[in-house]
C-alpha positions, 0 to 999 in steps of 0.5 A: 320133129323132122318134116318127114315124120309129120303124119296124120295116123288117123288117115290111111294110105290112099288105095283104090283100084275098083268100084266095089272092094270094101270101102274104108275111107271116102270123101263126101262133097259139100253142098253149102252155099250152092246158090247159083249156076252161071249159064254161060258157054261151058255150062251149056256145052256140058249140059246140052243133052238135057238142056233141050230135052222135053223131059227136062227143062225148056230151051232158054236164051242168054242173048242179053236178057232173061225173062225167067224169074230166077235168072239175072243178067250181070253187067259182064253179060253172064246170065246167073240162075239162082237156085231155090233155098228150099232145094238147097236146105233139103239137099243139105239134109240128104247129104248129112244123112249119107254121111251119117249112114257111111259113118254107121258102117264104120267108114271114115268120112272126110269133108271138103272145105265148105264155101262160107260165102259166094266167091266170084273170080276171074282169070285173064280170059273169063269170069265165073262164080265158084260152086262148092265141091259137091260132085267131087267124083267129077274132078278127082279119081284114085288110081291105086295110090295116086290122087289124080285131078282132072282138067275142068269142063265147066268154068265155075268149077275151075278152082273147086278142087282147092276145097279138097286140098286139106284132104289131099295133103293129109294123104300126101303126108301118108305117102300118096302120089298126087298129080294134076292134069294140065289145066285148060285156058278155057277160051270159047274156042277151047271147046269142041262142039262137033259132038253137039252138032250131031244132036237134035239141038238148035242152030250151033251158032245161036246157042253156042257162039264162040268168041275170038280171043287173043289167048285161043290155042285151039281145042284143049284137054278137058275131061271129068274123072266120072268118064272113067270106070275102074276095073282094077288093071282095066279102065273104061273111058268115055270119049265124045270130043277132041277135049276128051281125046286129048285127056285120054292120050295123056292118061295112056302116056302117064300110066303106060304099063300100069293100066289098060285104058279102053276107049268107049267112043261117044258112049255118052256126052260126058259121064258114064256112071249112071250108065254102067257101074260094076257091083262086084267081079262078074256083075254089072249094073247096066242102064239097058241092053243097047249098051252091051255090045259096045262094051269090051268083050270080057265085060259082055260075058259078065252077069248083067243087071238091067234096072227098072225104067225110072218114071217121072213120079219118083222125082219131085215136081219142079217149076218151069224156071227150075233147071234139071241137069240130069236124065231120069237115070240118075239113081243108077248112080249108086255107091258100093260099100263092098261086094254085097252092100250098096247105097241106093236112093230110097226114092227108087224102091223098084231098083232096091227090089231088083238089087235084092233079087240079085242077092245084094243088100241095098242100103236106102238113103234119101236123095231128093234133088239129084236132078237139080244138083246134077249128081247121085251118091257115086257123084257126091263121093270119092272113094280114097281107101278101099281094100284090095290090090291091083288085079286083072278082071278081064283075063 
């Protein structure tokens, strides 16, 4: 058999242009062995908005020692937070329930390689502990028939997409394009912290010390795919830092003439898929009215569904040494199966009722520890094949 005849006929051609067309194939992340988090510079910069919120978890120091019971100080100066076994076991149960639900809906589910053990790695510039490919929406996105891998913002995730490569190769064999944006060196000086300077956080030099390195090249391209929301020919992109802006420029040049990229300047710190998600042409789920005027003019004419305000009692009660990584709006991170059916967290019944009121069919799936592991159903999935083609929804 010739090389160009080797194909997996059970896998379709990559095709996904928006967030709502009928879903045919999807990748669901794996939480196996998600045991630790490195509390180093990139982690703190990424999660700064919740790290110092009273609603979330107390301010923590990493100046050489830790008095929190589930944090350890390694010899290289890296503070590591250990996640409780109970949370991981329950997360595994909930993710498997999501997989089962998708399969019952006749959707083909792909899974990444699971971490069989903890993996420590180092580049010439820093050390980290690899985390599993759970929130796979963050570092890969589908633009039509192209798989695009985005440059990581957290060091522990530098090699995370290697766990997705068997899936991507299958799609490549079916004819998909496959592009990887330039990967950053990620020295301390690579991070633009000016956005954080304007936030209500402790002194920058104390919380975000940036050490000098011979490998410093200035601010680098660092950007998560979850900062993008796809509307066919038009793509919304949140840009809060110089790191994001460099990626925005790259995307404009790479896809010139194919897509229109609309920059939402400092719409959020990073991801926006718990703020805005289109549910079908003409209908948006939007966190609250304060975001409406900042959207492109065509979207301001769409029907807007404002969800009920989440309350703390819909989340598990956590202990002081647990790190809470998301805001209380994480359950807006829903996954559309088609223009009618939407997978929603069963633990937020008020949102289910709101969607039903607007004519949608919610499919409840339990997701308990979304705030500990930093993602909802949209975060945990990468929709690789949806029906439909490139369309203009803004004209």
